[in-house]
C-alpha positions as CSV (number, residue, x, y, z in Angstrom):
1,M,45.1,7.7,-5.8
2,A,43.4,10.0,-8.3
3,R,41.0,12.3,-6.7
4,R,37.5,11.6,-7.7
5,T,35.2,13.7,-9.7
6,W,32.7,15.6,-7.6
7,Y,29.5,17.3,-8.9
8,R,27.6,20.2,-7.2
9,L,23.5,19.1,-6.8
10,D,21.2,21.3,-9.3
11,N,18.5,23.1,-7.9
12,I,16.1,20.2,-8.2
13,G,18.8,17.8,-6.8
14,K,19.0,19.4,-3.7
15,F,15.3,19.6,-3.1
16,Y,14.8,15.9,-3.7
17,S,18.5,15.1,-1.7
18,S,16.3,16.0,1.5
19,Q,14.3,12.8,1.0
20,A,17.9,10.8,1.2
21,G,17.7,7.9,3.3
22,R,13.9,7.8,3.6
23,S,11.6,5.3,2.7
24,S,9.8,7.8,0.6
25,Q,12.0,8.9,-2.4
26,T,11.4,10.2,-5.8
27,V,12.1,8.0,-8.3
28,F,11.1,7.5,-12.3
29,R,11.0,4.6,-14.4
30,Y,11.2,3.8,-18.1
31,S,10.1,0.7,-19.4
32,A,10.5,-0.8,-22.9
33,E,8.7,-4.1,-23.8
34,L,10.8,-5.5,-27.0
35,A,10.0,-8.4,-29.0
36,D,11.7,-11.1,-27.2
37,D,12.7,-12.2,-23.8
38,I,15.7,-10.1,-22.4
39,D,19.1,-11.5,-22.3
40,P,21.0,-10.4,-19.5
41,D,24.6,-10.9,-20.4
42,I,23.6,-8.7,-23.5
43,L,21.7,-6.2,-21.0
44,Q,24.9,-5.9,-19.0
45,H,27.0,-5.0,-22.2
46,A,24.4,-2.7,-23.2
47,L,24.7,-0.9,-19.4
48,D,28.3,-1.1,-19.6
49,H,28.2,1.2,-22.8
50,A,25.6,3.3,-21.7
51,I,27.4,4.3,-18.7
52,A,30.5,5.2,-20.4
53,Q,28.6,7.5,-22.8
54,F,26.8,8.9,-19.6
55,P,29.6,8.7,-16.5
56,S,27.2,11.4,-14.5
57,F,24.7,8.9,-13.7
58,N,27.3,6.6,-12.0
59,V,27.4,8.8,-8.9
60,H,27.3,8.5,-5.2
61,L,25.1,11.0,-2.8
62,L,27.6,12.3,-0.1
63,N,26.8,14.5,2.8
64,G,28.9,18.0,3.1
65,M,28.8,20.4,6.1
66,F,26.3,22.7,3.9
67,W,25.2,20.9,0.8
68,H,24.8,17.4,-0.4
69,Y,26.9,16.4,-3.6
70,L,27.7,13.7,-5.7
71,E,31.0,11.8,-6.1
72,Q,31.8,9.4,-9.4
73,S,31.6,6.1,-8.5
74,D,34.2,3.6,-9.5
75,G,32.0,1.0,-9.0
76,R,30.4,-1.4,-12.0
77,P,26.6,-0.9,-12.1
78,L,24.8,-4.4,-12.7
79,V,21.7,-5.5,-14.2
80,E,19.4,-7.6,-12.3
81,P,16.3,-9.8,-12.4
82,E,13.2,-7.4,-11.6
83,H,12.3,-8.1,-7.7
84,L,11.2,-5.1,-6.3
85,P,8.3,-2.9,-6.3
86,I,8.1,-0.2,-9.1
87,C,9.8,2.9,-8.2
88,S,11.5,1.8,-4.8
89,R,13.8,3.9,-3.2
90,L,17.5,4.0,-4.4
91,H,19.4,5.8,-1.7
92,Y,20.0,3.6,1.1
93,G,23.4,5.0,1.9
94,P,26.7,6.6,0.7
95,K,27.5,3.7,-1.5
96,S,24.1,3.4,-3.1
97,M,24.1,4.0,-6.4
98,L,21.4,6.2,-7.8
99,F,19.7,4.1,-10.7
100,R,18.9,1.2,-11.2
101,V,18.6,-1.2,-14.5
102,S,16.3,-4.6,-14.2
103,Y,14.4,-7.1,-16.4
104,F,11.4,-9.1,-16.8
105,R,10.7,-11.2,-19.6
106,S,10.8,-8.9,-22.5
107,R,10.5,-5.9,-20.7
108,V,13.8,-3.8,-19.5
109,N,13.4,-1.2,-17.0
110,L,15.5,1.8,-16.1
111,E,15.0,3.4,-13.1
112,V,16.7,6.9,-11.9
113,S,16.4,9.0,-8.6
114,H,15.0,12.6,-9.1
115,I,18.1,13.8,-7.3
116,I,20.4,13.1,-10.0
117,S,18.2,13.8,-13.3
118,D,14.6,14.5,-14.7
119,G,12.8,12.1,-17.1
120,R,14.2,14.5,-20.5
121,G,17.7,14.1,-19.0
122,A,17.4,10.3,-18.3
123,I,15.7,9.5,-21.5
124,N,19.3,9.6,-23.2
125,L,20.6,7.0,-21.2
126,F,17.7,4.8,-21.6
127,K,17.9,5.3,-25.5
128,S,21.8,4.5,-25.3
129,L,21.0,1.5,-23.2
130,L,18.5,0.2,-25.9
131,H,20.2,0.8,-28.4
132,A,23.4,-1.2,-27.5
133,Y,21.2,-3.8,-26.5
134,I,19.4,-4.0,-30.0
135,A,22.5,-3.5,-31.8
136,E,24.1,-6.6,-30.0
137,R,21.0,-8.8,-29.7
138,Y,19.6,-8.4,-33.3
139,D,23.1,-7.4,-35.2
140,V,22.2,-4.3,-36.0
141,P,25.3,-2.2,-36.4
142,G,26.5,1.1,-37.6
143,V,23.3,3.2,-36.2
144,P,24.8,6.7,-35.0
145,S,23.7,7.6,-31.4
146,D,21.2,10.6,-31.7
147,Y,23.1,12.4,-28.7
148,D,25.9,14.7,-29.7
149,G,26.5,16.9,-26.5
150,S,29.8,16.9,-25.2
151,D,31.1,15.6,-21.6
152,S,30.9,19.1,-20.3
153,D,26.9,19.1,-21.7
154,K,25.8,16.1,-20.0
155,A,27.0,17.4,-16.5
156,E,26.0,21.2,-16.5
157,N,24.2,22.6,-14.0
158,S,21.8,24.7,-16.3
159,F,20.0,26.1,-13.4
160,D,23.0,27.9,-12.2
161,K,24.0,29.1,-15.6
162,Y,20.7,30.9,-16.4
163,Y,19.5,31.9,-13.1
164,E,18.2,35.5,-12.9
165,K,17.5,36.9,-9.6
166,D,15.4,39.7,-10.9
167,K,13.0,37.6,-12.9
168,A,11.8,35.5,-9.9
169,G,8.0,36.3,-9.8
170,A,5.8,35.6,-6.8
171,A,3.5,32.5,-6.7
172,P,-0.4,32.9,-7.5
173,G,-2.6,31.7,-4.9
174,T,-6.2,30.2,-5.3
175,K,-8.3,27.5,-3.5
176,I,-7.3,24.2,-4.8
177,Y,-9.4,21.3,-4.8
178,R,-7.4,18.0,-2.9
179,M,-9.1,14.9,-3.2
180,A,-9.9,13.2,0.3
181,G,-10.0,9.4,1.2
182,P,-7.7,6.5,2.7
183,I,-4.0,6.6,1.1
184,D,-1.0,4.6,1.2
185,R,2.4,6.1,0.9
186,A,4.3,3.3,1.4
187,A,2.6,1.0,-1.3
188,P,1.2,3.2,-4.1
189,T,-0.5,2.0,-7.1
190,F,1.0,1.7,-10.5
191,M,-0.7,1.7,-13.9
192,E,-0.2,2.0,-17.4
193,Y,-3.1,2.8,-19.7
194,H,-2.0,2.2,-23.8
195,V,-4.3,3.4,-26.2
196,S,-4.1,4.3,-29.7
197,A,-2.2,7.7,-30.2
198,S,-3.4,8.3,-33.9
199,K,-7.1,8.1,-32.3
200,V,-6.5,10.4,-29.2
201,L,-4.7,12.8,-31.4
202,G,-7.8,12.6,-34.2
203,A,-9.9,13.0,-31.0
204,A,-7.8,16.2,-30.1
205,H,-7.8,17.5,-33.6
206,Q,-11.8,17.4,-33.8
207,C,-11.7,19.7,-30.8
208,G,-9.2,21.9,-32.1
209,V,-6.2,21.5,-29.5
210,S,-3.3,19.7,-28.9
211,L,-2.9,16.0,-27.6
212,T,-1.7,17.3,-24.1
213,S,-4.6,19.6,-23.8
214,Y,-7.1,17.0,-24.7
215,L,-5.7,14.4,-22.3
216,I,-5.4,17.0,-19.3
217,A,-9.2,17.9,-20.1
218,A,-10.2,14.3,-19.8
219,I,-8.4,14.1,-16.4
220,L,-10.2,17.1,-15.2
221,C,-13.4,15.8,-16.5
222,A,-12.8,12.4,-14.6
223,I,-11.9,14.4,-10.9
224,R,-14.9,16.6,-11.7
225,D,-17.0,13.4,-11.7
226,V,-15.7,12.6,-8.3
227,M,-15.8,16.3,-6.7
228,P,-18.7,16.5,-3.5
229,S,-21.0,19.2,-4.7
230,R,-19.5,21.6,-1.8
231,A,-16.2,21.5,-3.4
232,R,-17.1,22.5,-7.0
233,N,-16.2,26.1,-5.9
234,R,-12.2,24.8,-5.5
235,A,-10.0,24.9,-8.5
236,I,-8.7,21.8,-10.2
237,R,-5.3,22.5,-10.3
238,V,-3.0,20.2,-12.6
239,D,0.7,20.7,-12.8
240,I,3.0,20.6,-15.7
241,P,6.7,19.9,-15.9
242,V,8.3,22.0,-18.4
243,D,11.6,21.0,-20.1
244,L,13.8,24.2,-19.8
245,R,15.8,22.7,-22.6
246,A,13.2,23.9,-25.0
247,F,14.0,27.8,-23.4
248,F,17.6,27.5,-23.2
249,R,20.7,26.4,-24.9
250,S,21.3,23.2,-22.6
251,E,22.0,19.4,-23.5
252,T,22.6,18.5,-20.0
253,V,21.4,15.1,-18.9
254,R,20.9,16.7,-15.5
255,N,17.4,18.2,-13.7
256,F,16.7,21.2,-15.8
257,Y,12.8,21.9,-15.9
258,G,10.2,24.4,-14.1
259,M,6.7,23.8,-13.4
260,T,3.8,25.6,-14.9
261,Y,0.0,24.5,-14.2
262,V,-3.5,25.0,-15.5
263,A,-6.6,25.6,-13.1
264,Y,-10.4,24.6,-13.5
265,T,-13.3,25.4,-11.5
266,P,-16.2,22.9,-12.7
267,A,-19.2,25.2,-14.4
268,E,-22.6,24.3,-15.2
269,I,-24.1,25.2,-18.5
270,E,-27.9,25.2,-19.4
271,A,-29.2,22.1,-21.3
272,D,-32.6,21.3,-22.8
273,E,-34.2,18.2,-22.1
274,D,-33.3,16.3,-25.4
275,S,-29.7,17.1,-24.6
276,A,-29.9,16.5,-21.0
277,K,-31.1,13.0,-21.7
278,T,-28.1,12.3,-24.1
279,S,-25.3,14.5,-22.3
280,A,-23.8,11.5,-20.5
281,T,-23.4,9.3,-23.5
282,S,-22.6,11.8,-26.2
283,P,-19.1,11.8,-27.9
284,D,-18.4,15.1,-26.1
285,A,-19.7,13.7,-22.8
286,A,-17.4,14.9,-19.7
287,G,-17.7,12.1,-17.5
288,D,-19.1,8.5,-16.9
289,G,-22.8,9.3,-16.7
290,Q,-23.2,9.5,-13.1
291,Q,-22.2,12.8,-12.2
292,S,-22.4,14.1,-15.7
293,A,-26.2,14.1,-15.8
294,A,-28.3,17.2,-15.8
295,R,-29.6,18.8,-12.6
296,T,-32.6,20.9,-12.1
297,A,-31.7,24.5,-10.8
298,H,-34.4,26.9,-9.7
299,G,-34.0,30.5,-9.7
300,N,-36.6,33.7,-9.8
301,G,-39.5,30.8,-9.6
302,M,-38.5,29.0,-12.8
303,G,-36.8,25.4,-13.2
304,R,-33.5,25.1,-15.3
305,L,-31.9,22.1,-16.7
306,L,-27.7,22.3,-15.9
307,T,-25.2,20.0,-17.1
308,D,-21.6,19.7,-16.8
309,E,-19.6,21.7,-19.7
310,P,-18.3,19.2,-22.2
311,L,-14.7,17.8,-22.6
312,A,-14.2,19.6,-25.8
313,D,-15.2,23.2,-24.1
314,I,-12.9,22.4,-21.3
315,A,-10.1,21.2,-23.7
316,R,-10.1,24.4,-25.6
317,Q,-9.9,26.1,-22.1
318,V,-6.9,24.3,-21.3
319,Q,-5.5,24.9,-24.7
320,E,-5.7,28.6,-23.8
321,Q,-4.3,28.4,-20.5
322,L,-1.6,26.1,-22.1
323,G,-0.4,29.2,-24.2
324,H,0.1,31.3,-21.4
325,A,1.3,29.0,-19.0
326,T,4.4,27.9,-21.1
327,S,5.4,31.0,-22.1
328,R,9.2,31.8,-21.5
329,E,7.9,34.5,-19.4
330,R,6.1,32.6,-17.0
331,V,8.2,29.4,-17.1
332,E,11.3,31.6,-16.4
333,S,9.5,33.5,-13.2
334,H,9.1,30.0,-11.7
335,M,12.4,28.7,-12.5
336,N,14.1,31.8,-10.8
337,R,11.5,31.5,-7.8
338,M,12.6,27.8,-7.0
339,I,16.4,29.0,-7.2
340,A,15.9,32.0,-4.9
341,L,15.0,29.8,-2.2
342,E,18.3,28.0,-2.3
343,K,20.6,31.2,-2.7
344,N,18.5,32.5,0.2
345,P,21.5,34.1,2.3
346,V,20.2,32.5,5.7
347,L,19.7,29.2,4.2
348,R,23.0,28.8,2.6
349,L,25.0,29.3,5.8
350,A,22.3,26.6,7.7
351,P,24.0,23.3,8.2
352,S,23.0,20.5,5.9
353,P,20.7,18.8,8.0
354,A,18.8,22.3,8.6
355,K,18.6,22.8,5.0
356,D,16.9,19.2,4.3
357,W,14.0,20.0,6.8
358,V,13.6,23.7,5.0
359,L,13.6,22.1,1.6
360,E,11.4,19.2,2.3
361,L,8.8,21.7,4.1
362,A,8.8,23.7,0.7
363,R,7.7,20.9,-1.1
364,F,5.4,19.5,0.8
365,I,3.6,23.0,1.1
366,A,4.1,22.8,-3.1
367,D,2.4,19.3,-2.9
368,R,-0.5,20.7,-1.1
369,E,-1.1,23.4,-3.6
370,T,-1.9,21.2,-6.6
371,T,-4.5,18.4,-6.8
372,T,-2.6,16.3,-9.9
373,T,0.5,16.5,-12.1
374,V,0.8,15.8,-15.7
375,S,4.2,15.0,-17.3
376,N,3.9,14.4,-21.1
377,L,7.2,13.3,-22.7
378,G,6.0,13.2,-26.1
379,R,7.0,11.0,-28.7
380,I,9.9,8.8,-27.8
381,T,11.8,7.9,-31.1
382,L,14.5,5.3,-32.3
383,D,16.3,4.6,-35.4
384,E,13.9,2.7,-37.6
385,R,16.6,-0.1,-37.6
386,L,16.3,-0.3,-34.0
387,A,12.6,0.8,-33.6
388,R,11.1,-2.4,-35.2
389,H,12.5,-4.6,-32.0
390,V,10.6,-2.4,-29.3
391,R,6.7,-2.9,-29.1
392,S,5.9,0.0,-26.7
393,V,7.8,2.3,-24.2
394,S,6.4,3.5,-21.0
395,F,7.2,6.0,-18.2
396,L,6.2,6.1,-14.2
397,T,7.2,8.1,-11.3
398,T,6.7,7.9,-7.5
399,P,3.5,10.0,-6.8
400,A,3.2,12.7,-4.2
401,S,-0.6,12.2,-4.7
402,L,-1.9,11.1,-8.0
403,N,0.1,11.3,-10.6
404,F,0.0,10.9,-14.6
405,T,2.9,10.4,-16.9
406,V,2.4,10.4,-21.0
407,C,4.6,9.1,-23.5
408,S,4.1,8.1,-27.2
409,F,6.1,5.4,-29.2
410,G,5.1,4.7,-32.8
411,D,0.8,4.6,-32.5
412,D,1.5,3.1,-28.5
413,L,0.3,6.3,-26.4
414,S,1.1,4.8,-22.8
415,I,-0.6,7.0,-20.1
416,G,1.4,6.4,-16.9
417,I,-1.0,6.4,-13.2
418,S,0.5,6.5,-10.1
419,T,-1.5,7.3,-7.1
420,I,-1.6,6.8,-3.3
421,Y,-5.2,7.0,-3.2
422,H,-6.9,3.6,-2.4
423,D,-9.9,5.1,-4.3
424,L,-9.6,4.3,-8.0
425,N,-13.0,6.1,-9.3
426,V,-10.9,9.0,-11.0
427,I,-9.0,6.3,-13.3
428,K,-12.1,4.5,-14.0
429,N,-13.8,7.9,-14.8
430,L,-10.8,8.4,-17.1
431,C,-10.9,5.2,-19.1
432,R,-14.8,5.7,-19.5
433,I,-14.3,9.0,-21.0
434,L,-11.9,8.2,-23.7
435,A,-14.0,5.1,-24.4
436,A,-16.8,7.2,-24.9
437,Q,-14.8,8.8,-27.9
438,G,-13.8,5.3,-29.2
439,I,-10.6,5.1,-27.8
440,S,-10.3,1.9,-25.9
441,G,-7.0,0.3,-24.5
442,R,-5.6,-2.2,-22.5
443,M,-4.5,-1.8,-18.5
444,N,-1.5,-2.9,-17.1
445,I,-1.5,-3.0,-13.3
446,A,1.5,-4.7,-11.2
447,G,2.0,-6.9,-14.4
448,V,-1.6,-8.0,-14.6
449,H,-3.2,-7.0,-18.0
450,V,-6.9,-6.3,-17.7
451,E,-8.3,-5.3,-21.2
452,K,-10.5,-2.6,-21.4
453,G,-13.1,-1.8,-24.0
454,E,-16.0,0.4,-24.4
455,S,-17.9,-1.2,-21.7
456,A,-15.2,-0.4,-19.2
């Protein structure tokens, strides 16, 4: 019998493989809302086609003495009606498939374990799935694939290819704000907030910043408005995944991203009485009108009216930070620091269970050093002959605490929200902040649509 193809785990895959077999596993999910209800037989044909194009997704995770590894599966992945909670775990044992395709009414879902790919890599599989399905379902022949990488490009471990030991920088340290309150890791809340991409982009341009900077600033304001006064000397840190394919020549569909961050410590500015009265409801307001109200501070025997910094000012600070945070030097430093842990001589000689413990501890420490995560995949495009049959595309991920994922398709901007916290005031604040800018939308919570207007 021919020997099966096997793959070494990439750097990120090794970190996430430490979760294998546990109830809590990091899974991300693409969903597309199509024009008509899904035809399961055609979707199965489409999956067969997509996996033939990207076979490195059809693998099992196996245990080695020193590292876990991936082995090519000869099983046929099958589509299934959606019946599990969003981002349910994928790895149960050595025969588990590490991705899942499901459908519900007009929606098709692809869920992928972070062990085998990241969001930017898996979008190629998802687009191939949509391409094949729409081409057969709506008789749209002759549309070429927009991925032109070779088989070796698809399965490349780009972390190993571009690792440079001498460029592993030290991690900065500061006091980070962590949200408090009851949590439920076993049953997180998932939401999609759909708004107009052009309206958000217009509001961002009015501030002189990018859409990403604007959304991060709005999230910072939403978190700031729930912070207790005693915690306002701590920084709200937003971790941001950065696609390393943008810096290196890589077409891999496996994990290949680094992390950077921006941080904001809430500050107050002096306000006169007239501006204080309107600070909570102005288009530049920072919050929902409760925590954003002006406060009186006394110094030198005189009272001063103080108010929170407006959204536009914070957005410009974020834009400036992002310029440095996403530089090749900083992203490369973080990438090499991650790989340096994996290549530590002591860790390399340790048996696989010991490695799992160390890597899980490293992930736990990293999670404790951030307030939230914002991942913006940007615009998702399809050939216009295919795109006319797609209403929207969404992206979600298993939360470590509070996670935001952003993508757009046409004029639909989907803000994915996943949280382990019972308290949803940050999300309510974010909706109110955007509504104050004239950006209203619809909220999808576990399949239940709730209209959110300016009164949200």
